[in-house]
C-alpha positions as CSV (number, residue, x, y, z in Angstrom):
1,X,-21.8,24.0,11.8
2,X,-18.3,25.3,11.7
3,X,-15.1,23.3,11.9
4,X,-14.4,24.0,15.6
5,X,-17.9,22.9,16.5
6,X,-17.5,19.7,14.6
7,X,-14.2,18.9,16.3
8,X,-15.6,19.6,19.7
9,X,-18.6,17.4,19.0
10,X,-16.5,14.6,17.7
11,X,-14.3,14.9,20.9
12,X,-17.5,14.5,22.9
13,X,-18.5,11.6,20.8
14,X,-21.6,13.3,19.5
15,X,-23.0,11.4,16.5
16,X,-24.8,14.4,15.1
17,X,-21.3,16.1,14.8
18,X,-20.0,12.9,13.0
19,X,-22.9,13.1,10.5
20,X,-22.1,16.8,9.9
21,X,-18.4,15.9,9.5
22,X,-19.3,13.2,7.0
23,X,-21.5,15.7,5.1
24,X,-18.8,18.4,4.9
25,X,-15.5,16.5,4.9
26,X,-16.7,13.2,3.3
27,X,-15.9,14.2,-0.3
28,X,-12.4,15.3,0.8
29,X,-11.8,12.1,2.5
30,X,-13.2,10.1,-0.4
31,X,-11.0,11.9,-2.9
32,X,-7.8,11.2,-0.9
33,X,-8.8,7.6,-0.6
34,X,-9.9,7.1,-4.2
35,X,-6.8,8.7,-5.6
36,X,-4.8,5.8,-4.1
37,X,-7.4,3.0,-4.6
38,X,-9.0,3.8,-7.9
39,X,-10.0,0.2,-8.9
40,X,-11.4,-1.7,-5.9
41,X,-14.8,-0.4,-4.8
42,X,-15.0,-2.7,-1.9
43,X,-11.6,-1.9,-0.6
44,X,-12.3,1.9,-1.0
45,X,-15.4,1.7,1.2
46,X,-13.5,-0.4,3.8
47,X,-10.8,2.2,3.9
48,X,-13.3,5.1,4.1
49,X,-15.0,3.4,7.1
50,X,-11.5,2.7,8.7
51,X,-10.6,6.4,8.3
52,X,-13.8,7.6,9.8
53,X,-13.2,5.4,12.7
54,X,-9.6,6.5,13.0
55,X,-10.8,10.2,13.0
56,X,-13.4,9.4,15.6
57,X,-11.0,7.5,17.8
58,X,-8.0,9.9,17.4
59,X,-9.5,13.3,17.2
60,X,-7.5,14.4,20.3
61,X,-4.3,14.0,18.2
62,X,-5.4,16.8,15.8
63,X,-3.1,19.7,16.2
64,X,-4.3,22.9,14.5
65,X,-0.7,24.4,14.7
66,X,0.6,21.5,12.5
67,X,-2.0,21.4,9.7
68,X,-5.6,22.3,8.9
69,X,-8.4,19.9,9.9
70,X,-9.2,19.2,6.2
71,X,-5.6,18.3,5.5
72,X,-5.3,16.2,8.7
73,X,-8.4,14.2,7.6
74,X,-7.2,13.9,4.0
75,X,-3.8,12.6,5.3
76,X,-5.5,10.0,7.5
77,X,-7.5,8.7,4.4
78,X,-4.5,8.7,2.3
79,X,-2.3,6.7,4.7
80,X,-5.1,4.2,5.5
81,X,-5.5,3.7,1.7
82,X,-1.7,3.2,1.3
83,X,-1.7,0.7,4.2
84,X,-4.6,-1.2,2.7
85,X,-3.1,-1.3,-0.7
86,X,0.2,-2.7,0.8
87,X,-1.7,-5.3,2.6
88,X,-3.7,-6.2,-0.5
89,X,-0.5,-6.5,-2.5
90,X,1.0,-8.8,0.0
91,X,-2.1,-11.0,0.0
92,X,-2.4,-11.1,-3.7
93,X,1.3,-12.4,-4.0
94,X,0.1,-15.7,-2.6
95,X,-2.9,-17.2,-4.3
96,X,-4.6,-19.2,-1.5
97,X,-6.3,-21.7,-3.8
98,X,-3.2,-22.4,-5.7
99,X,-1.2,-22.9,-2.5
100,X,-3.9,-25.3,-1.2
101,X,-3.8,-27.3,-4.4
102,X,0.0,-27.6,-4.2
103,X,-0.1,-28.6,-0.5
104,X,-2.7,-31.2,-1.0
105,X,-1.1,-32.8,-4.0
106,X,1.2,-35.8,-3.4
107,X,3.8,-34.6,-5.9
108,X,7.2,-33.5,-4.7
109,X,7.4,-29.7,-4.4
110,X,9.7,-28.2,-6.9
111,X,11.5,-24.8,-6.9
112,X,9.2,-22.1,-7.9
113,X,10.1,-20.8,-11.3
114,X,10.6,-17.3,-9.8
115,X,13.2,-18.7,-7.4
116,X,15.0,-20.4,-10.3
117,X,15.2,-17.1,-12.1
118,X,16.3,-15.2,-9.0
119,X,18.9,-17.7,-8.4
120,X,20.7,-16.4,-11.5
121,X,21.4,-13.1,-9.7
122,X,23.9,-12.4,-6.9
123,X,22.5,-12.4,-3.4
124,X,22.0,-8.6,-3.1
125,X,20.3,-8.2,-6.4
126,X,18.2,-11.3,-5.6
127,X,16.9,-9.6,-2.3
128,X,16.2,-6.4,-4.2
129,X,14.1,-8.2,-6.8
130,X,12.4,-10.3,-4.2
131,X,11.4,-7.3,-2.2
132,X,10.3,-5.2,-5.3
133,X,8.5,-7.9,-7.4
134,X,7.3,-10.5,-4.9
135,X,6.9,-8.8,-1.6
136,X,5.5,-5.6,-3.2
137,X,7.9,-2.9,-1.8
138,X,8.0,0.3,-3.7
139,X,11.1,1.8,-5.3
140,X,11.1,4.4,-2.6
141,X,11.1,1.8,0.2
142,X,13.9,-0.1,-1.5
143,X,16.0,3.0,-2.2
144,X,15.7,3.8,1.6
145,X,16.5,0.4,2.7
146,X,19.6,0.0,0.6
147,X,20.6,3.7,0.8
148,X,20.8,4.2,-3.0
149,X,19.1,6.8,-5.1
150,X,15.9,6.0,-7.0
151,X,17.7,6.7,-10.3
152,X,20.4,4.3,-9.5
153,X,17.9,1.7,-8.4
154,X,15.9,2.1,-11.7
155,X,19.2,1.6,-13.7
156,X,20.3,-1.4,-11.6
157,X,16.9,-3.1,-12.1
158,X,16.9,-2.3,-15.8
159,X,20.4,-3.8,-16.3
160,X,19.5,-6.9,-14.3
161,X,16.3,-7.4,-16.2
162,X,18.3,-7.4,-19.4
163,X,20.8,-9.8,-17.9
164,X,18.0,-12.2,-16.9
165,X,16.4,-12.0,-20.3
166,X,19.7,-12.9,-21.9
167,X,20.4,-15.8,-19.5
168,X,16.9,-17.1,-19.9
169,X,17.1,-16.9,-23.7
170,X,14.4,-14.3,-24.3
171,X,15.7,-11.3,-26.3
172,X,12.4,-9.3,-26.0
173,X,11.9,-5.7,-24.8
């Protein structure tokens, strides 16, 4: 079955065309997903299924003048993987069991240690550190948000880390 036939079949919601798509384009889709999510098998399978569903539901948005079908499918897989990874990182930044234990205890809640450390920075740097190390933003995202080059951002983070180590008393690198 050729590419045009597969696309027409998926547009008509023909399951045989979907099976043929999976047979031909499945390895490409897997490769684009696995490149971003190399460790978590369960998450990879979830993203693969989400990507197949997205292709099935959004086949009408494929435009052959913009890219090849293979690249379009790989792009969907890649972006689904990136979205899943971001979501996973946000959820991992909060340990639900630890949070439940803290909320159930009668002890007075103290400042989190990371908040104490971040309090040593000025407000702008504190926000950058919070976004980068707690909220899981990438260096690309932060450089776009604050309109500074990635090189300057790397240098700024490096200098501020050294400053924090000095203030905390640890002289390790």
